[in-house]
C-alpha positions, 0 to 999 in steps of 0.5 A: 487478424482474427476476432480474438486478436481484435478483442485482445487489442481493444482490451489492451488499449482499455487497460492502458487508459484505465490503469493510469487513471486508477494509479492517479486515484490511488496516489491521491488516496496515499496523499490524503489518508486519512489514516496510516492503515489507509495509506498502507492499503493504498500503497499495496494497491499501487503495487498491484496496479504497477504489476497489471501495467507491466503485464499489459505492456508485456502483452502489447510488446510480446517481450515476456521477460516483463512477466518475470519482473512483475512477479518479482515486484509482486514478491517485493510488494508483499514483503513491503505490505507485511513490514508496514503492517508490523509497523502499524501493529507495533505503533498501536501497541505503544499507544495502548501501553501509554509509551510516550512518543519520541521526537519533536512535539512529544508529550511531557508527561504520561498519566499513570495509574496507581499501583494499588488501584486507588485514585490519587488525591 
């Protein structure tokens, strides 16, 4: 075993310890929030950590088909992030426009401005 192989083995073991810890900390961020954009970024981070974990397993086992799986996961994760971002933007647009929320606990009345711009008495 050469020095390069030994360094690679140490790096693989370090990654196998660090990646699950990063995964757990990111899951905590997904659960705790505090806002929807924070959760979206944390979900994107979970995909990146999973891709890293798959790549490390591919190096450790020598089964390089896992790299193709990691690339496919990267594409799906990117599309999911784009979908979440569009959802967040659409939700923010509805809130700015004063559109009432749908579902349980929705407010009954929405305050609207007068057409003429004068205050109502």
